[in-house]
mmCIF file of the N, C-alpha and C atoms, coordinates in Angstrom:
data_MODEL
# 
_entry.id   MODEL 
# 
loop_
_atom_site.group_PDB 
_atom_site.id 
_atom_site.type_symbol 
_atom_site.label_atom_id 
_atom_site.label_alt_id 
_atom_site.label_comp_id 
_atom_site.label_asym_id 
_atom_site.label_entity_id 
_atom_site.label_seq_id 
_atom_site.pdbx_PDB_ins_code 
_atom_site.Cartn_x 
_atom_site.Cartn_y 
_atom_site.Cartn_z 
_atom_site.occupancy 
_atom_site.B_iso_or_equiv 
_atom_site.pdbx_formal_charge 
_atom_site.auth_seq_id 
_atom_site.auth_comp_id 
_atom_site.auth_asym_id 
_atom_site.auth_atom_id 
_atom_site.pdbx_PDB_model_num 
ATOM 1   N N  . MET A 1 1  ? 0.845   -1.205 0.005  1.00 0.00 ? 1  MET A N  1 
ATOM 2   C CA . MET A 1 1  ? -0.020  -0.079 -0.006 1.00 0.00 ? 1  MET A CA 1 
ATOM 3   C C  . MET A 1 1  ? 0.914   1.296  0.053  1.00 0.00 ? 1  MET A C  1 
ATOM 4   N N  . ASN A 1 2  ? 0.592   2.135  -0.850 1.00 0.00 ? 2  ASN A N  1 
ATOM 5   C CA . ASN A 1 2  ? 1.474   3.427  -0.947 1.00 0.00 ? 2  ASN A CA 1 
ATOM 6   C C  . ASN A 1 2  ? 1.085   4.317  0.216  1.00 0.00 ? 2  ASN A C  1 
ATOM 7   N N  . LYS A 1 3  ? 1.933   5.198  0.345  1.00 0.00 ? 3  LYS A N  1 
ATOM 8   C CA . LYS A 1 3  ? 1.766   6.253  1.521  1.00 0.00 ? 3  LYS A CA 1 
ATOM 9   C C  . LYS A 1 3  ? 0.477   7.069  1.418  1.00 0.00 ? 3  LYS A C  1 
ATOM 10  N N  . ALA A 1 4  ? 0.240   7.523  0.240  1.00 0.00 ? 4  ALA A N  1 
ATOM 11  C CA . ALA A 1 4  ? -0.946  8.410  0.021  1.00 0.00 ? 4  ALA A CA 1 
ATOM 12  C C  . ALA A 1 4  ? -2.182  7.614  0.507  1.00 0.00 ? 4  ALA A C  1 
ATOM 13  N N  . LYS A 1 5  ? -2.249  6.401  0.151  1.00 0.00 ? 5  LYS A N  1 
ATOM 14  C CA . LYS A 1 5  ? -3.563  5.611  0.503  1.00 0.00 ? 5  LYS A CA 1 
ATOM 15  C C  . LYS A 1 5  ? -3.513  5.432  1.981  1.00 0.00 ? 5  LYS A C  1 
ATOM 16  N N  . ALA A 1 6  ? -2.377  5.095  2.640  1.00 0.00 ? 6  ALA A N  1 
ATOM 17  C CA . ALA A 1 6  ? -2.314  4.925  3.988  1.00 0.00 ? 6  ALA A CA 1 
ATOM 18  C C  . ALA A 1 6  ? -2.700  6.135  4.789  1.00 0.00 ? 6  ALA A C  1 
ATOM 19  N N  . ILE A 1 7  ? -2.210  7.318  4.235  1.00 0.00 ? 7  ILE A N  1 
ATOM 20  C CA . ILE A 1 7  ? -2.535  8.544  4.922  1.00 0.00 ? 7  ILE A CA 1 
ATOM 21  C C  . ILE A 1 7  ? -4.096  8.806  4.828  1.00 0.00 ? 7  ILE A C  1 
ATOM 22  N N  . LYS A 1 8  ? -4.680  8.572  3.631  1.00 0.00 ? 8  LYS A N  1 
ATOM 23  C CA . LYS A 1 8  ? -6.143  8.833  3.517  1.00 0.00 ? 8  LYS A CA 1 
ATOM 24  C C  . LYS A 1 8  ? -6.895  7.917  4.541  1.00 0.00 ? 8  LYS A C  1 
ATOM 25  N N  . ILE A 1 9  ? -6.555  6.540  4.557  1.00 0.00 ? 9  ILE A N  1 
ATOM 26  C CA . ILE A 1 9  ? -7.266  5.764  5.408  1.00 0.00 ? 9  ILE A CA 1 
ATOM 27  C C  . ILE A 1 9  ? -7.069  6.139  6.848  1.00 0.00 ? 9  ILE A C  1 
ATOM 28  N N  . PHE A 1 10 ? -5.870  6.515  7.247  1.00 0.00 ? 10 PHE A N  1 
ATOM 29  C CA . PHE A 1 10 ? -5.603  6.957  8.617  1.00 0.00 ? 10 PHE A CA 1 
ATOM 30  C C  . PHE A 1 10 ? -6.417  8.226  8.887  1.00 0.00 ? 10 PHE A C  1 
ATOM 31  N N  . MET A 1 11 ? -6.507  9.127  8.039  1.00 0.00 ? 11 MET A N  1 
ATOM 32  C CA . MET A 1 11 ? -7.332  10.376 8.298  1.00 0.00 ? 11 MET A CA 1 
ATOM 33  C C  . MET A 1 11 ? -8.804  10.172 8.377  1.00 0.00 ? 11 MET A C  1 
ATOM 34  N N  . VAL A 1 12 ? -9.241  9.276  7.560  1.00 0.00 ? 12 VAL A N  1 
ATOM 35  C CA . VAL A 1 12 ? -10.684 9.005  7.615  1.00 0.00 ? 12 VAL A CA 1 
ATOM 36  C C  . VAL A 1 12 ? -11.063 8.201  8.952  1.00 0.00 ? 12 VAL A C  1 
ATOM 37  N N  . ILE A 1 13 ? -10.227 7.361  9.353  1.00 0.00 ? 13 ILE A N  1 
ATOM 38  C CA . ILE A 1 13 ? -10.434 6.585  10.652 1.00 0.00 ? 13 ILE A CA 1 
ATOM 39  C C  . ILE A 1 13 ? -10.395 7.525  11.855 1.00 0.00 ? 13 ILE A C  1 
ATOM 40  N N  . VAL A 1 14 ? -9.342  8.340  11.909 1.00 0.00 ? 14 VAL A N  1 
ATOM 41  C CA . VAL A 1 14 ? -9.202  9.294  12.986 1.00 0.00 ? 14 VAL A CA 1 
ATOM 42  C C  . VAL A 1 14 ? -10.377 10.328 12.983 1.00 0.00 ? 14 VAL A C  1 
ATOM 43  N N  . GLY A 1 15 ? -10.719 10.823 11.787 1.00 0.00 ? 15 GLY A N  1 
ATOM 44  C CA . GLY A 1 15 ? -11.968 11.724 11.671 1.00 0.00 ? 15 GLY A CA 1 
ATOM 45  C C  . GLY A 1 15 ? -13.202 11.136 12.220 1.00 0.00 ? 15 GLY A C  1 
ATOM 46  N N  . VAL A 1 16 ? -13.451 9.886  11.823 1.00 0.00 ? 16 VAL A N  1 
ATOM 47  C CA . VAL A 1 16 ? -14.604 9.195  12.346 1.00 0.00 ? 16 VAL A CA 1 
ATOM 48  C C  . VAL A 1 16 ? -14.661 8.909  13.727 1.00 0.00 ? 16 VAL A C  1 
ATOM 49  N N  . ILE A 1 17 ? -13.538 8.520  14.350 1.00 0.00 ? 17 ILE A N  1 
ATOM 50  C CA . ILE A 1 17 ? -13.349 8.418  15.805 1.00 0.00 ? 17 ILE A CA 1 
ATOM 51  C C  . ILE A 1 17 ? -13.524 9.692  16.561 1.00 0.00 ? 17 ILE A C  1 
ATOM 52  N N  . ILE A 1 18 ? -12.898 10.832 16.042 1.00 0.00 ? 18 ILE A N  1 
ATOM 53  C CA . ILE A 1 18 ? -13.183 12.096 16.672 1.00 0.00 ? 18 ILE A CA 1 
ATOM 54  C C  . ILE A 1 18 ? -14.548 12.578 16.591 1.00 0.00 ? 18 ILE A C  1 
ATOM 55  N N  . GLY A 1 19 ? -15.256 12.306 15.452 1.00 0.00 ? 19 GLY A N  1 
ATOM 56  C CA . GLY A 1 19 ? -16.658 12.710 15.302 1.00 0.00 ? 19 GLY A CA 1 
ATOM 57  C C  . GLY A 1 19 ? -17.558 12.068 16.282 1.00 0.00 ? 19 GLY A C  1 
ATOM 58  N N  . LEU A 1 20 ? -17.209 10.669 16.393 1.00 0.00 ? 20 LEU A N  1 
ATOM 59  C CA . LEU A 1 20 ? -18.063 9.955  17.465 1.00 0.00 ? 20 LEU A CA 1 
ATOM 60  C C  . LEU A 1 20 ? -17.770 10.359 18.835 1.00 0.00 ? 20 LEU A C  1 
ATOM 61  N N  . LEU A 1 21 ? -16.607 10.754 19.171 1.00 0.00 ? 21 LEU A N  1 
ATOM 62  C CA . LEU A 1 21 ? -16.117 11.303 20.435 1.00 0.00 ? 21 LEU A CA 1 
ATOM 63  C C  . LEU A 1 21 ? -16.914 12.569 20.716 1.00 0.00 ? 21 LEU A C  1 
ATOM 64  N N  . ILE A 1 22 ? -17.047 13.456 19.785 1.00 0.00 ? 22 ILE A N  1 
ATOM 65  C CA . ILE A 1 22 ? -17.731 14.717 19.962 1.00 0.00 ? 22 ILE A CA 1 
ATOM 66  C C  . ILE A 1 22 ? -19.273 14.438 20.209 1.00 0.00 ? 22 ILE A C  1 
ATOM 67  N N  . ILE A 1 23 ? -19.752 13.590 19.291 1.00 0.00 ? 23 ILE A N  1 
ATOM 68  C CA . ILE A 1 23 ? -21.171 13.267 19.514 1.00 0.00 ? 23 ILE A CA 1 
ATOM 69  C C  . ILE A 1 23 ? -21.482 12.645 20.788 1.00 0.00 ? 23 ILE A C  1 
ATOM 70  N N  . ALA A 1 24 ? -20.598 11.703 21.245 1.00 0.00 ? 24 ALA A N  1 
ATOM 71  C CA . ALA A 1 24 ? -20.807 11.069 22.527 1.00 0.00 ? 24 ALA A CA 1 
ATOM 72  C C  . ALA A 1 24 ? -20.722 12.096 23.596 1.00 0.00 ? 24 ALA A C  1 
ATOM 73  N N  . PHE A 1 25 ? -19.803 12.998 23.534 1.00 0.00 ? 25 PHE A N  1 
ATOM 74  C CA . PHE A 1 25 ? -19.658 14.095 24.614 1.00 0.00 ? 25 PHE A CA 1 
ATOM 75  C C  . PHE A 1 25 ? -20.895 14.939 24.671 1.00 0.00 ? 25 PHE A C  1 
ATOM 76  N N  . MET A 1 26 ? -21.411 15.250 23.528 1.00 0.00 ? 26 MET A N  1 
ATOM 77  C CA . MET A 1 26 ? -22.701 16.198 23.380 1.00 0.00 ? 26 MET A CA 1 
ATOM 78  C C  . MET A 1 26 ? -23.898 15.419 24.038 1.00 0.00 ? 26 MET A C  1 
ATOM 79  N N  . VAL A 1 27 ? -23.896 14.061 23.768 1.00 0.00 ? 27 VAL A N  1 
ATOM 80  C CA . VAL A 1 27 ? -24.986 13.288 24.367 1.00 0.00 ? 27 VAL A CA 1 
ATOM 81  C C  . VAL A 1 27 ? -24.876 13.173 25.916 1.00 0.00 ? 27 VAL A C  1 
ATOM 82  N N  . LEU A 1 28 ? -23.663 12.832 26.309 1.00 0.00 ? 28 LEU A N  1 
ATOM 83  C CA . LEU A 1 28 ? -23.348 12.704 27.726 1.00 0.00 ? 28 LEU A CA 1 
ATOM 84  C C  . LEU A 1 28 ? -23.554 13.964 28.412 1.00 0.00 ? 28 LEU A C  1 
ATOM 85  N N  . ASN A 1 29 ? -23.169 15.139 27.753 1.00 0.00 ? 29 ASN A N  1 
ATOM 86  C CA . ASN A 1 29 ? -23.436 16.438 28.374 1.00 0.00 ? 29 ASN A CA 1 
ATOM 87  C C  . ASN A 1 29 ? -24.878 16.712 28.589 1.00 0.00 ? 29 ASN A C  1 
ATOM 88  N N  . HIS A 1 30 ? -25.665 16.412 27.650 1.00 0.00 ? 30 HIS A N  1 
ATOM 89  C CA . HIS A 1 30 ? -27.124 16.639 27.742 1.00 0.00 ? 30 HIS A CA 1 
ATOM 90  C C  . HIS A 1 30 ? -27.757 15.834 28.873 1.00 0.00 ? 30 HIS A C  1 
ATOM 91  N N  . TYR A 1 31 ? -27.394 14.614 29.110 1.00 0.00 ? 31 TYR A N  1 
ATOM 92  C CA . TYR A 1 31 ? -27.975 13.761 30.029 1.00 0.00 ? 31 TYR A CA 1 
ATOM 93  C C  . TYR A 1 31 ? -27.297 13.689 31.383 1.00 0.00 ? 31 TYR A C  1 
ATOM 94  N N  . ILE A 1 32 ? -25.945 13.812 31.403 1.00 0.00 ? 32 ILE A N  1 
ATOM 95  C CA . ILE A 1 32 ? -25.247 13.577 32.666 1.00 0.00 ? 32 ILE A CA 1 
ATOM 96  C C  . ILE A 1 32 ? -24.518 14.787 33.143 1.00 0.00 ? 32 ILE A C  1 
ATOM 97  N N  . PHE A 1 33 ? -23.744 15.334 32.281 1.00 0.00 ? 33 PHE A N  1 
ATOM 98  C CA . PHE A 1 33 ? -22.789 16.525 32.802 1.00 0.00 ? 33 PHE A CA 1 
ATOM 99  C C  . PHE A 1 33 ? -23.556 17.848 33.032 1.00 0.00 ? 33 PHE A C  1 
ATOM 100 N N  . ASP A 1 34 ? -24.377 18.275 32.058 1.00 0.00 ? 34 ASP A N  1 
ATOM 101 C CA . ASP A 1 34 ? -25.106 19.545 32.120 1.00 0.00 ? 34 ASP A CA 1 
ATOM 102 C C  . ASP A 1 34 ? -24.219 20.672 32.401 1.00 0.00 ? 34 ASP A C  1 
ATOM 103 N N  . LEU A 1 35 ? -23.158 20.717 31.500 1.00 0.00 ? 35 LEU A N  1 
ATOM 104 C CA . LEU A 1 35 ? -22.247 21.945 31.693 1.00 0.00 ? 35 LEU A CA 1 
ATOM 105 C C  . LEU A 1 35 ? -22.693 23.130 30.980 1.00 0.00 ? 35 LEU A C  1 
ATOM 106 N N  . ASP A 1 36 ? -22.123 24.278 31.347 1.00 0.00 ? 36 ASP A N  1 
ATOM 107 C CA . ASP A 1 36 ? -22.538 25.612 30.648 1.00 0.00 ? 36 ASP A CA 1 
ATOM 108 C C  . ASP A 1 36 ? -22.027 25.523 29.230 1.00 0.00 ? 36 ASP A C  1 
ATOM 109 N N  . PHE A 1 37 ? -22.646 26.422 28.406 1.00 0.00 ? 37 PHE A N  1 
ATOM 110 C CA . PHE A 1 37 ? -22.248 26.437 26.922 1.00 0.00 ? 37 PHE A CA 1 
ATOM 111 C C  . PHE A 1 37 ? -20.854 26.811 26.691 1.00 0.00 ? 37 PHE A C  1 
ATOM 112 N N  . ILE A 1 38 ? -20.272 27.630 27.480 1.00 0.00 ? 38 ILE A N  1 
ATOM 113 C CA . ILE A 1 38 ? -18.857 28.023 27.140 1.00 0.00 ? 38 ILE A CA 1 
ATOM 114 C C  . ILE A 1 38 ? -17.883 26.889 27.447 1.00 0.00 ? 38 ILE A C  1 
ATOM 115 N N  . TYR A 1 39 ? -18.188 26.077 28.495 1.00 0.00 ? 39 TYR A N  1 
ATOM 116 C CA . TYR A 1 39 ? -17.263 24.911 28.743 1.00 0.00 ? 39 TYR A CA 1 
ATOM 117 C C  . TYR A 1 39 ? -17.542 23.870 27.634 1.00 0.00 ? 39 TYR A C  1 
ATOM 118 N N  . VAL A 1 40 ? -18.750 23.634 27.122 1.00 0.00 ? 40 VAL A N  1 
ATOM 119 C CA . VAL A 1 40 ? -18.885 22.748 26.075 1.00 0.00 ? 40 VAL A CA 1 
ATOM 120 C C  . VAL A 1 40 ? -18.207 23.131 24.808 1.00 0.00 ? 40 VAL A C  1 
ATOM 121 N N  . VAL A 1 41 ? -18.193 24.401 24.445 1.00 0.00 ? 41 VAL A N  1 
ATOM 122 C CA . VAL A 1 41 ? -17.501 24.919 23.360 1.00 0.00 ? 41 VAL A CA 1 
ATOM 123 C C  . VAL A 1 41 ? -16.002 24.715 23.503 1.00 0.00 ? 41 VAL A C  1 
ATOM 124 N N  . GLY A 1 42 ? -15.518 25.091 24.789 1.00 0.00 ? 42 GLY A N  1 
ATOM 125 C CA . GLY A 1 42 ? -14.092 24.872 25.047 1.00 0.00 ? 42 GLY A CA 1 
ATOM 126 C C  . GLY A 1 42 ? -13.571 23.436 24.888 1.00 0.00 ? 42 GLY A C  1 
ATOM 127 N N  . ILE A 1 43 ? -14.395 22.565 25.419 1.00 0.00 ? 43 ILE A N  1 
ATOM 128 C CA . ILE A 1 43 ? -14.047 21.145 25.286 1.00 0.00 ? 43 ILE A CA 1 
ATOM 129 C C  . ILE A 1 43 ? -14.016 20.666 23.878 1.00 0.00 ? 43 ILE A C  1 
ATOM 130 N N  . CYS A 1 44 ? -15.097 20.965 23.117 1.00 0.00 ? 44 CYS A N  1 
ATOM 131 C CA . CYS A 1 44 ? -15.146 20.704 21.708 1.00 0.00 ? 44 CYS A CA 1 
ATOM 132 C C  . CYS A 1 44 ? -13.974 21.227 20.948 1.00 0.00 ? 44 CYS A C  1 
ATOM 133 N N  . ILE A 1 45 ? -13.547 22.480 21.220 1.00 0.00 ? 45 ILE A N  1 
ATOM 134 C CA . ILE A 1 45 ? -12.310 23.038 20.546 1.00 0.00 ? 45 ILE A CA 1 
ATOM 135 C C  . ILE A 1 45 ? -11.113 22.209 20.958 1.00 0.00 ? 45 ILE A C  1 
ATOM 136 N N  . LEU A 1 46 ? -10.978 21.856 22.257 1.00 0.00 ? 46 LEU A N  1 
ATOM 137 C CA . LEU A 1 46 ? -9.849  21.058 22.657 1.00 0.00 ? 46 LEU A CA 1 
ATOM 138 C C  . LEU A 1 46 ? -9.843  19.631 21.918 1.00 0.00 ? 46 LEU A C  1 
ATOM 139 N N  . ILE A 1 47 ? -11.015 19.078 21.706 1.00 0.00 ? 47 ILE A N  1 
ATOM 140 C CA . ILE A 1 47 ? -11.085 17.805 21.012 1.00 0.00 ? 47 ILE A CA 1 
ATOM 141 C C  . ILE A 1 47 ? -10.681 18.035 19.501 1.00 0.00 ? 47 ILE A C  1 
ATOM 142 N N  . LEU A 1 48 ? -11.010 19.135 18.864 1.00 0.00 ? 48 LEU A N  1 
ATOM 143 C CA . LEU A 1 48 ? -10.523 19.364 17.519 1.00 0.00 ? 48 LEU A CA 1 
ATOM 144 C C  . LEU A 1 48 ? -9.062  19.646 17.483 1.00 0.00 ? 48 LEU A C  1 
ATOM 145 N N  . ILE A 1 49 ? -8.531  20.317 18.462 1.00 0.00 ? 49 ILE A N  1 
ATOM 146 C CA . ILE A 1 49 ? -7.092  20.576 18.442 1.00 0.00 ? 49 ILE A CA 1 
ATOM 147 C C  . ILE A 1 49 ? -6.402  19.268 18.577 1.00 0.00 ? 49 ILE A C  1 
ATOM 148 N N  . LEU A 1 50 ? -6.918  18.312 19.462 1.00 0.00 ? 50 LEU A N  1 
ATOM 149 C CA . LEU A 1 50 ? -6.366  17.009 19.696 1.00 0.00 ? 50 LEU A CA 1 
ATOM 150 C C  . LEU A 1 50 ? -6.509  16.233 18.303 1.00 0.00 ? 50 LEU A C  1 
ATOM 151 N N  . TRP A 1 51 ? -7.454  16.428 17.492 1.00 0.00 ? 51 TRP A N  1 
ATOM 152 C CA . TRP A 1 51 ? -7.637  15.807 16.304 1.00 0.00 ? 51 TRP A CA 1 
ATOM 153 C C  . TRP A 1 51 ? -6.463  16.225 15.245 1.00 0.00 ? 51 TRP A C  1 
ATOM 154 N N  . ILE A 1 52 ? -6.372  17.501 15.283 1.00 0.00 ? 52 ILE A N  1 
ATOM 155 C CA . ILE A 1 52 ? -5.193  18.042 14.392 1.00 0.00 ? 52 ILE A CA 1 
ATOM 156 C C  . ILE A 1 52 ? -3.896  17.630 14.801 1.00 0.00 ? 52 ILE A C  1 
ATOM 157 N N  . ILE A 1 53 ? -3.583  17.416 16.108 1.00 0.00 ? 53 ILE A N  1 
ATOM 158 C CA . ILE A 1 53 ? -2.324  17.013 16.552 1.00 0.00 ? 53 ILE A CA 1 
ATOM 159 C C  . ILE A 1 53 ? -2.131  15.503 16.246 1.00 0.00 ? 53 ILE A C  1 
ATOM 160 N N  . ILE A 1 54 ? -3.130  14.673 16.454 1.00 0.00 ? 54 ILE A N  1 
ATOM 161 C CA . ILE A 1 54 ? -3.083  13.279 16.104 1.00 0.00 ? 54 ILE A CA 1 
ATOM 162 C C  . ILE A 1 54 ? -2.923  13.121 14.541 1.00 0.00 ? 54 ILE A C  1 
ATOM 163 N N  . ASN A 1 55 ? -3.626  13.882 13.673 1.00 0.00 ? 55 ASN A N  1 
ATOM 164 C CA . ASN A 1 55 ? -3.441  13.793 12.303 1.00 0.00 ? 55 ASN A CA 1 
ATOM 165 C C  . ASN A 1 55 ? -1.943  14.237 11.949 1.00 0.00 ? 55 ASN A C  1 
ATOM 166 N N  . TYR A 1 56 ? -1.444  15.175 12.536 1.00 0.00 ? 56 TYR A N  1 
ATOM 167 C CA . TYR A 1 56 ? -0.064  15.728 12.184 1.00 0.00 ? 56 TYR A CA 1 
ATOM 168 C C  . TYR A 1 56 ? 0.962   14.682 12.571 1.00 0.00 ? 56 TYR A C  1 
ATOM 169 N N  . VAL A 1 57 ? 0.890   14.123 13.817 1.00 0.00 ? 57 VAL A N  1 
ATOM 170 C CA . VAL A 1 57 ? 1.873   13.200 14.198 1.00 0.00 ? 57 VAL A CA 1 
ATOM 171 C C  . VAL A 1 57 ? 1.728   11.801 13.381 1.00 0.00 ? 57 VAL A C  1 
ATOM 172 N N  . GLY A 1 58 ? 0.480   11.366 13.141 1.00 0.00 ? 58 GLY A N  1 
ATOM 173 C CA . GLY A 1 58 ? 0.212   10.184 12.319 1.00 0.00 ? 58 GLY A CA 1 
ATOM 174 C C  . GLY A 1 58 ? 0.719   10.253 11.039 1.00 0.00 ? 58 GLY A C  1 
ATOM 175 N N  . ILE A 1 59 ? 0.579   11.488 10.311 1.00 0.00 ? 59 ILE A N  1 
ATOM 176 C CA . ILE A 1 59 ? 1.109   11.672 8.979  1.00 0.00 ? 59 ILE A CA 1 
ATOM 177 C C  . ILE A 1 59 ? 2.663   11.658 9.058  1.00 0.00 ? 59 ILE A C  1 
ATOM 178 N N  . LYS A 1 60 ? 3.255   12.293 9.963  1.00 0.00 ? 60 LYS A N  1 
ATOM 179 C CA . LYS A 1 60 ? 4.668   12.338 10.120 1.00 0.00 ? 60 LYS A CA 1 
ATOM 180 C C  . LYS A 1 60 ? 5.194   10.907 10.217 1.00 0.00 ? 60 LYS A C  1 
ATOM 181 N N  . ILE A 1 61 ? 4.543   10.001 11.032 1.00 0.00 ? 61 ILE A N  1 
ATOM 182 C CA . ILE A 1 61 ? 5.098   8.755  11.255 1.00 0.00 ? 61 ILE A CA 1 
ATOM 183 C C  . ILE A 1 61 ? 4.874   7.898  10.010 1.00 0.00 ? 61 ILE A C  1 
ATOM 184 N N  . ILE A 1 62 ? 3.690   8.153  9.297  1.00 0.00 ? 62 ILE A N  1 
ATOM 185 C CA . ILE A 1 62 ? 3.526   7.324  8.135  1.00 0.00 ? 62 ILE A CA 1 
ATOM 186 C C  . ILE A 1 62 ? 4.523   7.758  6.945  1.00 0.00 ? 62 ILE A C  1 
ATOM 187 N N  . MET A 1 63 ? 4.879   8.999  6.957  1.00 0.00 ? 63 MET A N  1 
ATOM 188 C CA . MET A 1 63 ? 5.894   9.510  5.990  1.00 0.00 ? 63 MET A CA 1 
ATOM 189 C C  . MET A 1 63 ? 7.247   9.063  6.211  1.00 0.00 ? 63 MET A C  1 
ATOM 190 N N  . LEU A 1 64 ? 7.604   8.858  7.485  1.00 0.00 ? 64 LEU A N  1 
ATOM 191 C CA . LEU A 1 64 ? 8.927   8.367  7.838  1.00 0.00 ? 64 LEU A CA 1 
ATOM 192 C C  . LEU A 1 64 ? 9.071   6.912  7.701  1.00 0.00 ? 64 LEU A C  1 
ATOM 193 N N  . LYS A 1 65 ? 7.917   6.230  7.714  1.00 0.00 ? 65 LYS A N  1 
ATOM 194 C CA . LYS A 1 65 ? 8.135   4.660  7.583  1.00 0.00 ? 65 LYS A CA 1 
ATOM 195 C C  . LYS A 1 65 ? 8.596   4.390  6.189  1.00 0.00 ? 65 LYS A C  1 
ATOM 196 N N  . LYS A 1 66 ? 9.306   3.274  6.007  1.00 0.00 ? 66 LYS A N  1 
ATOM 197 C CA . LYS A 1 66 ? 9.865   2.837  4.700  1.00 0.00 ? 66 LYS A CA 1 
ATOM 198 C C  . LYS A 1 66 ? 8.778   2.206  3.895  1.00 0.00 ? 66 LYS A C  1 
# 
């Protein structure tokens, strides 16, 4: 498998996982946590920053592999 295909598959898998994480957090917040709006936005932004970091590190690792 070439690197471009591996990067695409990696990005799709990580994107789906992060999307499910955000949806799960929103559902849990509605029923269990009941946080204020500003905290929810902050946590979602942190999740998106985590997604960017995971993509960056994962792509770097895939590119360095032989």
